[in-house]
C-alpha positions, 0 to 999 in steps of 0.5 A: 460499490461501482465496477471498473470501467474498461475503455479502449486503452485503459481501465478506470476505477474509483477507490471504492471500486477496489476489492477490500481484502482482510489485513491481518496486521490491522483488522480495522484497516481496509487493504486494497491490492491495486496490482491484483485488481488491475492486473499490473505486472511491472510493479507492486501497488497497494492501497490502505484505508484506516477506519480508526485513528491509530490503525496501521496503514502499513505494518512496521517491516523491512522488505528484506527480513519481513517481506523477503524482497529487496523492494524500495517503496514509495508511499503517498498519503492520498487523504487524511493524515498519517505518521510514518516511523522510518527506523527510529524517526517519526515523520508527520505526513498530512495528505499529499505527502510522499515518503520514499524508502529506497533501502529495503533493509530500512524498517518502515511503517505508517499509522493513521492520525485521522480515521479515513486516512488513505495510503498508496504504496508502490514498490519494486526492486531496482534493475530487476523485472518485477515478480509478485510475492507469493501472497500477492498472487492469491485470487481476490475475493468476490 
């Protein structure tokens, strides 16, 4: 693992530089809290990498009932191949696919169709200053 590089006006890091945190919902999925790693204060962001086919990249949830927020979310399949379940619809999502779920009450989740699939998740509540959820303020493991 390499370290992030500090530049005069930015921080540069590779996916493999990010800290992996245990992901209770899918123990074989690598969860990387991007927001905490970079100290981002204006939006939530996480990266998930599946180590096996069928691993949950993001568990099925609504932002209201399960997360306790009103976030809309934007997902990007960075590499590999995923299947999203948005309410009762399954969506095929190969690398390069964006999935935007604007309604926080809509149930959403994603599963890896290939080992090594990487998913970026970005979220926030429209029109509201971002404040991290309680689980998103814990220190990263070293």
